C-alpha positions as CSV (number, residue, x, y, z in Angstrom):
1,M,-41.6,11.2,-33.6
2,S,-38.8,11.1,-36.2
3,L,-35.7,13.2,-35.7
4,L,-34.5,12.8,-39.3
5,T,-36.7,11.6,-42.2
6,I,-35.2,10.7,-45.6
7,T,-38.0,10.2,-48.1
8,D,-37.6,8.8,-51.7
9,I,-34.2,10.5,-52.3
10,T,-32.2,10.1,-55.4
11,I,-28.5,11.1,-55.7
12,R,-26.4,10.9,-58.8
13,I,-22.7,11.6,-59.0
14,G,-20.9,11.9,-62.3
15,G,-23.8,10.3,-64.1
16,R,-23.8,7.3,-61.7
17,T,-26.9,6.7,-59.5
18,L,-25.8,6.1,-55.9
19,L,-29.2,6.3,-54.2
20,D,-32.4,5.6,-56.1
21,H,-35.6,6.5,-54.3
22,A,-34.2,5.5,-50.9
23,D,-35.8,6.0,-47.5
24,L,-34.6,6.1,-43.9
25,M,-36.0,7.3,-40.6
26,V,-33.9,8.1,-37.5
27,E,-35.6,8.4,-34.2
28,P,-34.3,10.7,-31.4
29,G,-31.5,9.0,-29.4
30,R,-31.0,6.1,-31.9
31,R,-27.5,5.3,-33.0
32,I,-27.3,3.7,-36.5
33,G,-24.3,2.2,-38.3
34,L,-24.1,3.0,-42.0
35,V,-22.5,0.1,-44.0
36,G,-22.0,-0.9,-47.6
37,R,-19.2,-1.6,-50.0
38,N,-16.7,1.1,-51.0
39,G,-18.3,3.5,-53.4
40,V,-22.0,2.8,-52.7
41,G,-22.6,6.3,-51.3
42,K,-22.2,6.2,-47.5
43,S,-20.2,9.4,-47.2
44,T,-22.3,11.0,-50.0
45,L,-25.4,10.3,-47.9
46,L,-23.9,12.1,-44.9
47,R,-23.0,15.1,-47.1
48,A,-26.5,15.3,-48.4
49,I,-27.9,15.1,-44.8
50,W,-25.6,17.9,-43.8
51,G,-26.7,20.0,-46.8
52,D,-23.4,20.0,-48.7
53,L,-24.9,18.1,-51.6
54,P,-28.1,18.7,-53.6
55,L,-30.6,16.0,-54.1
56,D,-31.7,14.8,-57.5
57,G,-35.1,13.9,-56.0
58,G,-36.9,13.3,-52.7
59,E,-36.5,15.1,-49.4
60,I,-34.3,15.1,-46.3
61,R,-36.1,16.7,-43.3
62,L,-34.6,17.4,-39.8
63,N,-37.0,17.9,-36.9
64,A,-37.5,21.6,-36.1
65,R,-35.1,23.1,-33.6
66,S,-32.8,20.0,-33.7
67,R,-29.1,20.4,-34.1
68,M,-26.7,18.4,-36.2
69,G,-23.0,18.0,-35.7
70,Q,-20.1,16.5,-37.7
71,V,-16.3,16.5,-37.8
72,K,-15.1,19.3,-40.0
73,Q,-13.1,18.0,-43.0
74,E,-10.3,20.5,-42.6
75,A,-8.0,20.3,-39.5
76,P,-8.3,23.2,-37.1
77,A,-5.4,25.7,-37.2
78,G,-4.2,28.8,-35.4
79,E,-2.6,29.8,-32.1
80,S,-5.7,28.9,-30.0
81,S,-5.1,26.1,-27.4
82,L,-6.8,22.8,-27.9
83,L,-9.2,23.5,-25.0
84,E,-10.2,26.8,-26.6
85,I,-10.8,25.2,-30.0
86,V,-13.1,22.6,-28.5
87,L,-15.0,25.1,-26.3
88,E,-15.7,27.0,-29.5
89,G,-17.7,24.0,-30.6
90,D,-20.5,25.0,-28.3
91,V,-21.9,27.8,-30.5
92,E,-24.8,28.6,-28.1
93,R,-22.5,29.0,-25.1
94,L,-20.2,31.3,-27.0
95,A,-23.1,33.4,-28.3
96,L,-24.6,33.7,-24.8
97,L,-21.3,34.7,-23.2
98,S,-20.8,37.3,-26.0
99,E,-24.3,38.7,-25.5
100,L,-23.8,38.9,-21.7
101,E,-21.2,41.7,-22.2
102,T,-23.8,44.2,-23.5
103,A,-27.1,42.8,-22.2
104,D,-29.5,44.8,-20.0
105,P,-30.2,43.5,-16.5
106,T,-33.4,41.6,-17.4
107,R,-31.7,39.9,-20.4
108,M,-28.6,39.1,-18.2
109,A,-30.8,37.2,-15.8
110,E,-32.2,35.1,-18.7
111,I,-28.7,34.5,-20.1
112,H,-27.4,33.3,-16.8
113,E,-30.4,31.0,-16.4
114,R,-29.8,29.5,-19.9
115,L,-26.0,29.2,-19.2
116,R,-26.8,27.2,-16.0
117,A,-29.3,25.0,-18.0
118,I,-26.7,24.1,-20.6
119,G,-23.9,23.4,-18.0
120,A,-21.7,26.3,-19.1
121,E,-19.7,26.3,-15.9
122,T,-18.7,22.7,-16.4
123,A,-17.9,23.1,-20.1
124,P,-14.1,23.3,-19.7
125,A,-14.1,20.2,-17.5
126,R,-16.3,18.3,-20.0
127,A,-14.1,19.4,-22.9
128,G,-11.0,18.4,-21.0
129,V,-12.4,14.9,-20.4
130,I,-13.1,14.4,-24.1
131,L,-9.6,15.6,-25.1
132,A,-8.0,13.4,-22.5
133,G,-10.0,10.4,-23.9
134,L,-8.6,11.1,-27.3
135,G,-5.0,11.2,-26.1
136,F,-4.3,14.8,-25.0
137,D,-3.1,15.3,-21.4
138,A,-3.5,18.6,-19.5
139,A,-0.3,20.0,-20.8
140,A,-1.2,19.2,-24.4
141,Q,-4.6,20.7,-24.0
142,A,-3.0,24.1,-23.2
143,R,-0.7,24.0,-26.3
144,P,-1.6,25.9,-29.5
145,V,-3.3,23.7,-32.1
146,N,-0.6,24.6,-34.7
147,S,2.0,22.7,-32.7
148,F,0.4,19.4,-33.6
149,S,0.6,17.3,-36.8
150,G,-2.4,17.0,-39.1
151,G,-3.5,13.6,-37.7
152,W,-3.5,14.9,-34.1
153,R,-5.4,18.1,-35.2
154,M,-8.1,15.9,-36.7
155,R,-8.5,14.4,-33.3
156,V,-9.2,17.9,-32.0
157,A,-11.9,18.3,-34.8
158,L,-13.5,15.1,-33.5
159,A,-13.3,16.3,-29.9
160,T,-15.1,19.5,-31.0
161,A,-17.9,17.6,-32.7
162,L,-18.4,15.3,-29.6
163,F,-18.3,18.3,-27.2
164,S,-21.1,20.1,-29.1
165,A,-23.4,17.2,-28.2
166,P,-25.9,17.7,-31.1
167,D,-29.2,16.0,-31.4
168,L,-27.9,14.2,-34.5
169,L,-24.2,13.4,-34.8
170,L,-22.8,12.4,-38.2
171,L,-19.5,10.5,-38.1
172,D,-17.6,9.3,-41.1
173,E,-14.8,6.8,-40.2
174,P,-14.2,8.5,-36.8
175,T,-11.3,6.1,-35.9
176,N,-9.2,6.8,-38.9
177,H,-6.8,9.1,-37.0
178,L,-7.0,7.3,-33.7
179,D,-4.9,4.7,-31.9
180,L,-6.4,1.6,-30.2
181,E,-6.6,3.4,-26.9
182,A,-8.5,6.4,-28.3
183,T,-10.7,4.1,-30.3
184,M,-11.7,2.2,-27.2
185,W,-12.5,5.4,-25.4
186,L,-14.6,6.6,-28.3
187,E,-16.6,3.4,-28.4
188,N,-17.4,3.8,-24.7
189,W,-18.4,7.4,-25.2
190,L,-20.7,6.6,-28.2
191,A,-22.3,3.7,-26.4
192,K,-23.5,6.2,-23.7
193,Y,-24.3,9.1,-26.0
194,P,-27.9,10.2,-25.4
195,G,-28.3,11.8,-28.8
196,A,-28.8,10.1,-32.2
197,A,-25.9,9.2,-34.4
198,L,-25.2,8.0,-38.0
199,I,-21.8,6.4,-38.0
200,V,-20.0,5.2,-41.2
201,S,-17.4,2.7,-40.0
202,H,-15.4,-0.3,-41.2
203,D,-14.7,-1.3,-37.5
204,R,-16.9,-4.3,-36.7
205,G,-16.2,-3.9,-32.9
206,M,-17.5,-0.3,-33.0
207,L,-20.6,-1.4,-35.0
208,D,-21.3,-4.1,-32.5
209,R,-20.7,-2.1,-29.3
210,C,-22.0,1.3,-30.2
211,V,-25.0,1.1,-32.5
212,E,-28.6,-0.1,-32.2
213,A,-29.3,-0.7,-35.8
214,I,-27.5,-1.2,-39.2
215,A,-28.5,0.8,-42.3
216,H,-27.2,-1.1,-45.3
217,L,-26.6,0.8,-48.6
218,D,-26.9,-1.6,-51.5
219,N,-28.2,-1.3,-55.1
220,G,-29.3,2.3,-54.5
221,K,-31.5,1.4,-51.5
222,I,-31.2,1.6,-47.7
223,S,-32.4,-1.3,-45.6
224,L,-32.5,-1.1,-41.8
225,T,-31.7,-4.1,-39.6
226,P,-32.0,-3.9,-35.7
227,G,-29.0,-4.8,-33.6
228,G,-25.2,-4.5,-34.3
229,Y,-23.1,-5.7,-37.2
230,E,-23.0,-9.4,-36.1
231,E,-26.8,-9.5,-35.9
232,F,-26.9,-7.8,-39.4
233,V,-24.6,-10.5,-40.9
234,R,-26.7,-13.3,-39.3
235,I,-30.0,-12.0,-40.6
236,R,-28.5,-11.2,-44.0
237,T,-27.0,-14.7,-44.3
238,E,-30.2,-16.4,-43.3
239,R,-32.2,-14.4,-45.8
240,A,-29.6,-15.2,-48.5
241,A,-30.0,-18.9,-47.7
242,Q,-33.8,-18.6,-47.8
243,L,-33.7,-16.8,-51.1
244,A,-31.2,-19.3,-52.5
245,S,-33.5,-22.2,-51.5
246,A,-36.5,-20.4,-53.0
247,A,-34.6,-19.7,-56.2
248,A,-33.6,-23.4,-56.5
249,R,-37.2,-24.5,-55.9
250,I,-38.5,-22.1,-58.6
251,A,-35.8,-23.1,-61.0
252,D,-36.9,-26.8,-60.6
253,Q,-40.5,-25.8,-61.3
254,K,-39.4,-23.9,-64.4
255,A,-37.3,-26.7,-65.6
256,H,-40.1,-29.3,-65.1
257,M,-42.7,-27.1,-66.9
258,Q,-40.3,-26.1,-69.6
259,A,-39.5,-29.8,-70.3
260,F,-43.3,-30.4,-70.8
261,V,-43.5,-27.4,-73.1
262,D,-40.5,-28.5,-75.2
263,R,-41.9,-32.0,-75.5
264,F,-45.5,-31.3,-76.4
265,R,-45.5,-27.8,-78.0
266,A,-45.9,-29.3,-81.5
267,K,-48.7,-31.7,-80.6
268,A,-52.1,-30.4,-81.2
269,S,-53.6,-32.5,-78.5
270,K,-51.3,-31.0,-75.9
271,A,-51.1,-27.4,-77.3
272,R,-53.5,-25.9,-74.7
273,Q,-51.6,-27.5,-71.8
274,A,-48.3,-26.3,-73.2
275,Q,-49.5,-22.7,-73.6
276,A,-50.8,-22.8,-70.0
277,R,-47.4,-23.9,-68.7
278,I,-45.7,-21.1,-70.8
279,K,-47.9,-18.6,-69.0
280,A,-47.2,-20.3,-65.6
281,I,-43.5,-20.1,-66.2
282,A,-43.8,-16.3,-67.0
283,K,-45.6,-15.8,-63.7
284,L,-43.1,-17.5,-61.5
285,P,-41.4,-14.9,-59.2
286,Q,-37.9,-13.7,-60.0
287,I,-35.7,-14.3,-56.9
288,D,-32.7,-11.9,-56.5
289,T,-29.9,-13.0,-54.3
290,V,-29.0,-10.9,-51.3
291,I,-25.3,-11.4,-51.5
292,D,-24.4,-11.0,-55.2
293,D,-20.8,-10.0,-54.9
294,S,-17.9,-12.5,-54.5
295,P,-16.3,-12.3,-51.0
296,T,-12.9,-10.6,-50.8
297,R,-10.0,-13.1,-50.4
298,F,-6.4,-12.5,-49.4
299,N,-3.8,-15.2,-49.5
300,F,-0.3,-14.8,-47.9
301,P,2.5,-16.9,-49.5
302,E,3.5,-19.9,-47.3
303,P,6.9,-19.2,-45.6
304,A,9.7,-21.7,-45.2
305,E,10.0,-23.2,-41.7
306,L,12.7,-21.8,-39.5
307,A,14.0,-23.2,-36.2
308,P,13.0,-21.2,-33.1
309,P,13.6,-18.5,-32.1
310,I,13.6,-16.5,-35.3
311,L,14.5,-13.3,-33.4
312,T,15.7,-12.3,-30.0
313,M,16.8,-9.0,-28.3
314,D,19.3,-8.6,-25.5
315,H,19.0,-5.4,-23.5
316,A,18.5,-3.4,-26.7
317,C,18.0,0.4,-26.6
318,I,16.5,2.1,-29.6
319,G,15.6,5.6,-30.7
320,Y,16.7,8.4,-33.1
321,D,19.9,10.5,-33.2
322,G,21.1,9.0,-29.9
323,H,17.8,9.8,-28.1
324,V,16.5,6.7,-26.5
325,I,12.8,5.9,-27.1
326,L,12.7,2.3,-25.8
327,R,15.2,0.7,-23.5
328,D,16.1,-2.7,-22.1
329,L,14.3,-4.7,-24.8
330,D,14.4,-8.4,-24.0
331,L,12.0,-10.0,-26.5
332,R,11.8,-13.3,-28.3
333,I,9.7,-14.1,-31.4
334,D,8.9,-17.5,-32.8
335,M,7.2,-18.5,-36.0
336,D,3.9,-19.3,-34.3
337,D,3.7,-15.9,-32.5
338,R,0.8,-13.6,-33.0
339,I,1.7,-10.4,-31.2
340,A,-0.2,-7.1,-30.8
341,L,1.4,-3.9,-29.5
342,L,-0.7,-1.9,-27.1
343,G,0.0,1.7,-26.0
344,A,-0.9,5.2,-27.1
345,N,0.5,6.8,-30.2
346,G,3.9,8.4,-29.5
347,N,4.9,5.7,-27.0
348,G,7.2,3.9,-29.5
349,K,5.2,1.2,-31.1
350,S,6.2,2.1,-34.7
351,T,9.8,2.6,-33.6
352,L,9.8,-0.9,-32.3
353,A,8.3,-2.2,-35.5
354,K,11.0,-0.4,-37.6
355,F,13.7,-1.9,-35.4
356,I,12.4,-5.4,-35.8
357,A,12.0,-4.9,-39.5
358,G,15.7,-3.9,-39.7
359,K,15.1,-0.3,-40.7
360,L,16.5,1.1,-37.4
361,P,19.8,0.3,-35.7
362,A,20.1,-0.3,-32.0
363,I,21.7,2.5,-29.9
364,S,23.0,-0.2,-27.5
365,G,22.4,-3.8,-26.8
366,K,21.9,-6.5,-29.5
367,M,19.3,-8.2,-31.7
368,F,19.9,-11.7,-33.0
369,R,18.1,-12.8,-36.2
370,N,18.0,-16.2,-37.9
371,G,20.2,-15.8,-40.9
372,K,17.4,-17.0,-43.2
373,L,14.7,-14.8,-41.7
374,R,12.7,-12.7,-44.2
375,V,10.6,-9.9,-42.8
376,G,7.5,-8.4,-44.5
377,Y,6.8,-4.8,-43.3
378,F,3.6,-2.9,-44.0
379,A,3.0,0.7,-42.9
380,Q,0.4,3.2,-44.1
381,H,3.1,5.9,-44.7
382,Q,4.5,3.7,-47.4
383,T,1.7,4.9,-49.6
384,D,3.7,8.2,-50.0
385,E,6.5,6.1,-51.4
386,L,4.5,4.7,-54.3
387,T,5.0,6.1,-57.8
388,M,1.6,7.6,-58.7
389,N,1.9,7.3,-62.5
390,E,3.0,3.7,-62.4
391,T,0.8,0.6,-62.1
392,P,0.8,-2.2,-59.5
393,V,2.4,-4.4,-62.1
394,D,5.3,-1.9,-62.6
395,H,5.9,-1.8,-58.8
396,M,5.8,-5.6,-58.4
397,Q,8.1,-6.1,-61.4
398,R,10.6,-3.8,-59.9
399,A,10.4,-5.5,-56.5
400,L,10.7,-9.0,-58.2
401,P,13.1,-8.4,-61.1
402,K,13.6,-12.2,-61.7
403,A,9.9,-13.0,-61.6
404,T,7.9,-13.9,-64.7
405,A,4.9,-11.8,-65.8
406,Q,2.6,-14.6,-64.6
407,Q,4.3,-14.7,-61.1
408,V,4.0,-10.9,-60.8
409,R,0.2,-11.0,-61.7
410,G,-0.2,-13.9,-59.4
411,Q,1.2,-12.1,-56.4
412,L,-1.0,-9.1,-57.0
413,A,-4.0,-11.4,-57.4
414,R,-3.4,-12.8,-53.9
415,F,-4.8,-9.5,-52.6
416,G,-7.7,-9.0,-55.0
417,L,-5.8,-6.8,-57.5
418,D,-7.3,-8.3,-60.7
419,V,-6.1,-7.6,-64.3
420,D,-7.8,-4.3,-64.6
421,R,-6.6,-2.9,-61.2
422,A,-3.1,-4.3,-61.7
423,L,-2.8,-2.2,-64.9
424,T,-4.4,1.0,-63.4
425,P,-2.0,3.8,-62.4
426,V,-1.6,4.1,-58.6
427,E,-3.0,7.7,-58.6
428,K,-6.4,6.3,-59.7
429,L,-6.6,3.5,-57.1
430,S,-8.7,3.9,-54.0
431,G,-7.1,3.9,-50.6
432,G,-8.1,0.3,-50.0
433,E,-6.6,-0.8,-53.4
434,K,-3.3,1.0,-52.5
435,A,-3.3,-0.9,-49.1
436,R,-3.7,-4.2,-51.0
437,L,-0.7,-3.2,-53.2
438,L,1.4,-2.5,-50.1
439,L,0.4,-5.9,-48.7
440,A,1.3,-7.6,-51.9
441,L,4.7,-5.9,-51.9
442,A,5.3,-6.7,-48.2
443,T,4.7,-10.4,-48.7
444,R,6.4,-10.9,-52.1
445,D,9.3,-12.9,-50.6
446,A,7.1,-15.2,-48.5
447,P,8.4,-13.7,-45.2
448,Q,8.5,-15.7,-41.9
449,L,7.7,-12.5,-39.9
450,L,5.0,-10.1,-41.0
451,I,4.9,-6.6,-39.4
452,L,1.6,-4.8,-40.0
453,D,1.4,-1.2,-38.8
454,E,-2.3,0.0,-39.2
455,P,-3.1,-2.3,-42.1
456,T,-6.9,-1.7,-42.0
457,N,-7.1,2.1,-42.3
458,H,-8.6,2.0,-45.8
459,L,-10.0,-1.5,-46.0
460,D,-13.7,-2.1,-46.0
461,L,-15.5,-4.6,-43.8
462,D,-15.1,-7.5,-46.3
463,A,-11.4,-6.8,-46.9
464,R,-10.9,-6.7,-43.1
465,D,-12.5,-10.1,-42.8
466,A,-10.4,-11.3,-45.6
467,L,-7.3,-10.1,-43.8
468,V,-8.3,-11.9,-40.6
469,R,-8.8,-15.2,-42.5
470,A,-5.5,-14.8,-44.3
471,L,-3.6,-14.2,-41.1
472,A,-5.3,-17.2,-39.4
473,A,-4.0,-19.4,-42.3
474,F,-0.5,-17.7,-42.4
475,G,2.3,-20.0,-41.3
476,G,4.6,-17.3,-40.0
477,A,4.8,-14.8,-37.1
478,V,2.7,-11.7,-37.0
479,L,3.5,-8.4,-35.2
480,L,0.4,-6.1,-35.2
481,I,-0.1,-2.4,-34.6
482,T,-3.7,-1.4,-35.1
483,H,-6.6,0.8,-33.8
484,D,-9.0,-2.0,-34.7
485,P,-9.9,-3.9,-31.5
486,N,-11.7,-6.6,-33.5
487,L,-8.5,-7.4,-35.4
488,V,-6.5,-7.6,-32.2
489,D,-9.1,-9.9,-30.6
490,L,-9.2,-12.3,-33.6
491,V,-5.5,-12.4,-34.5
492,A,-3.3,-11.8,-31.4
493,D,-2.5,-14.3,-28.7
494,R,0.3,-12.2,-27.1
495,L,-0.1,-8.6,-26.0
496,L,2.9,-6.3,-25.4
497,L,2.3,-3.0,-23.6
498,V,4.6,-0.2,-24.9
499,G,4.9,2.8,-22.5
500,D,7.2,4.7,-20.2
501,G,10.1,3.7,-22.5
502,M,9.6,0.0,-21.8
503,V,8.0,-3.0,-23.5
504,K,6.3,-5.4,-21.2
505,P,4.0,-8.4,-21.6
506,Y,0.4,-7.6,-20.8
507,E,-1.2,-10.6,-19.1
508,G,-4.8,-9.6,-19.4
509,D,-7.0,-9.7,-22.5
510,L,-8.4,-6.8,-24.5
511,D,-11.4,-6.4,-22.2
512,D,-9.1,-6.0,-19.2
513,Y,-7.2,-3.4,-21.2
514,R,-10.4,-1.5,-22.1
515,K,-11.4,-1.4,-18.4
516,L,-7.9,-0.2,-17.5
517,L,-8.1,2.7,-20.0
518,L,-11.6,3.7,-18.9
519,E,-10.4,3.8,-15.2
520,R,-7.5,6.0,-16.2
521,A,-9.7,8.4,-18.2
522,R,-12.3,8.7,-15.5
523,P,-12.2,12.1,-13.7
524,A,-10.8,11.8,-10.2
525,S,-13.4,12.3,-7.4
526,K,-12.7,12.7,-3.7
527,A,-13.2,9.0,-3.3
528,D,-10.8,8.3,-6.1
529,R,-8.2,10.4,-4.5
530,E,-8.6,8.7,-1.2
531,Q,-8.4,5.3,-3.0
532,A,-5.2,6.5,-4.8
533,R,-3.6,7.0,-1.3
534,R,-4.3,3.4,-0.7
535,G,-2.5,2.1,-3.7
536,D,-1.8,-1.3,-2.2
537,D,-5.5,-2.2,-2.6
538,R,-5.5,-1.2,-6.3
539,K,-2.3,-3.2,-6.9
540,D,-3.9,-6.3,-5.3
541,R,-6.9,-6.0,-7.5
542,A,-4.7,-5.6,-10.6
543,D,-2.6,-8.7,-9.5
544,A,-5.8,-10.6,-9.0
545,R,-7.1,-9.7,-12.5
546,A,-3.8,-10.7,-14.0
547,A,-3.9,-14.0,-12.1
548,V,-7.3,-15.0,-13.5
549,A,-6.7,-13.7,-17.1
550,P,-5.4,-17.0,-18.4
551,L,-8.6,-18.7,-17.0
552,R,-10.8,-16.1,-18.7
553,K,-9.0,-16.7,-22.0
554,Q,-9.4,-20.5,-21.6
555,A,-13.1,-20.1,-20.9
556,K,-13.5,-17.7,-23.9
557,D,-11.6,-19.9,-26.3
558,A,-13.6,-23.0,-25.2
559,E,-16.8,-21.1,-25.6
560,T,-15.9,-19.9,-29.1
561,L,-14.9,-23.5,-30.1
562,L,-18.2,-24.8,-28.6
563,T,-20.2,-22.3,-30.7
564,R,-18.3,-23.3,-33.9
565,L,-18.7,-27.0,-33.2
566,G,-22.4,-26.5,-32.4
567,G,-22.9,-24.9,-35.8
568,E,-21.0,-27.6,-37.6
569,R,-23.0,-30.3,-35.7
570,T,-26.3,-28.7,-36.8
571,R,-25.1,-28.5,-40.4
572,I,-24.0,-32.2,-40.5
573,E,-27.2,-33.4,-38.8
574,G,-29.1,-31.4,-41.4
575,E,-27.2,-33.2,-44.2
576,L,-27.9,-36.6,-42.6
577,A,-31.6,-35.7,-42.4
578,D,-31.8,-34.8,-46.1
579,P,-33.3,-37.8,-48.1
580,R,-31.1,-36.8,-51.1
581,L,-28.0,-38.0,-49.2
582,Y,-29.3,-41.6,-49.3
583,A,-29.6,-41.7,-53.1
584,K,-27.8,-44.5,-54.9
585,G,-24.1,-44.1,-55.1
586,R,-23.6,-41.8,-52.1
587,A,-22.7,-44.4,-49.5
588,Q,-19.3,-42.9,-49.0
589,D,-20.8,-39.4,-48.4
590,I,-23.0,-40.9,-45.6
591,I,-20.0,-42.6,-44.0
592,T,-17.9,-39.4,-44.2
593,A,-20.7,-37.3,-42.6
594,R,-21.3,-39.8,-39.7
595,M,-17.5,-40.0,-39.0
596,R,-17.2,-36.2,-39.0
597,L,-20.3,-35.9,-36.7
598,S,-18.6,-38.3,-34.3
599,V,-15.4,-36.3,-34.3
600,V,-17.4,-33.0,-33.7
601,V,-19.4,-34.5,-30.8
602,R,-16.1,-35.8,-29.2
603,E,-14.4,-32.4,-29.7
604,A,-17.4,-30.6,-28.2
605,K,-17.3,-32.8,-25.1
606,V,-13.6,-31.9,-24.6
607,A,-14.2,-28.2,-25.1
608,E,-17.2,-28.3,-22.7
609,A,-15.0,-29.9,-20.1
610,K,-12.4,-27.2,-20.5
611,W,-15.0,-24.5,-20.3
612,L,-16.5,-25.9,-17.1
613,E,-13.1,-26.3,-15.6
614,A,-12.2,-22.7,-16.3
615,E,-15.6,-21.3,-15.1
616,E,-15.3,-23.3,-11.9
617,A,-11.8,-22.0,-11.3
618,L,-13.0,-18.4,-12.0
619,E,-15.9,-18.8,-9.6
620,A,-13.5,-20.1,-6.9
621,A,-11.1,-17.2,-7.5
622,S,-13.9,-14.7,-7.1
623,V,-15.0,-16.0,-3.7
């Protein structure tokens, strides 16, 4: 039985058709990720499902007596506490409690029975767990919602939607206002959510860990693929390869028949065969490619090499107006460092980034920088500093006054801002295009240190992949603050934990950190309280996890390398098995392929040995 049925719908916005006779079916309890390029209609589809947008054709039908929930677009306001705001999200509970005040004895019994059935007594505790997971401690939960900034109030709106526990939950970029810690908690919550969900997200990790299928919006249609985002990409790539092969084969057939037609069309003796081939050409199928858009590419300027270290701190204390936020900072950064800062919002990550960028002086202590060090600093709040009626070219010319027009355009083009976008006023650019402009401005001087504070907030999946590839090729150091676990996993090789006024190395990996956060968020039971009194055991386990963390990283890195080498080996062996490789004049290609295959096999043996060594050490450590 279907919970939500979308049949033959058409939606047009401003004369442009976003969905054209599209279909989708959502079964009860199924979590589906909604993906597609910016502007294809993902958010529009959610609005139409909610009922805020009329259809130009077709039907959207929700199963009778089923409830939908979504995050309200406007942030909650007023003097009510956070806990009160979230509890108001359970409309049925509020209605029953209100009715209880005037109900007759018979109805009161029915109301109490229903309140027990929906867990009304545990509602405050459940609401508190959700708020805690999204970053609000007990004291914050009791504060009025008006005392928080807009971003934090949007977290309350998200908590309200989660607490209402609808049969179908609609989420549009739910991590936009979250930090890494809250994002990890939300992923875990969604993975266990018993209801159905439609989730628009540009977070690959969330789409791999939280959903059971991917709905892809493309060319006005919706196609459903089982599995997470990685599986979707694999299936889509394989289909593209199959279609490309079919297209090439049909193109060869067309060319062969067309050559016959062109040669013999004028000969009476061959006229019938020529006409037959013309008809055959017309009947050959038209193959449409699956991936018809060029992939997004970013390209950071190559920095000049500097001797290590490029930056060090000696017992530095930093903060604002004499108030210390972080103290006793003893850090060193080299050009090959890839550092991610962990810690909840408000702990001082952005403060540290500003200090390293040279935008905040030390209250005490010292920071030493290489005299030739150039720092590129990207932060989302810089969008407010852009001049709305000016173009990206205007901004870049002002930032590079001595650059030629070609150099200015070239720097913008590194981040996908083509001629049209480069000459478009900032006010008409999308959020992702503004982020690209900020990246272009931050890297204009080919910095040796790149500081990225939430760089992916408005980037789609392709742009996020492009950022990962560009950072992998970047020759300088990277300091990363992000709520995107996938970005941390793929880019960072050093983790620093910011909290309690300190910055300390975190020796585990991101999976260890995720488990740590979930342990902290779990409500304390009697057994937990007893265990807390035996803190030595917990510390021993934490020390043990930290001790084996390098082994886990070695095993993971070796496994990743083995997978890549295996794919390359399969590709090369496929080339060597292709008869076309042995055509006349391709001897050098054969030699090159065989030599590369030999190198790949040798590297795979080394990687396999490292993997086995790490796995054996891990097994011994667990005994």
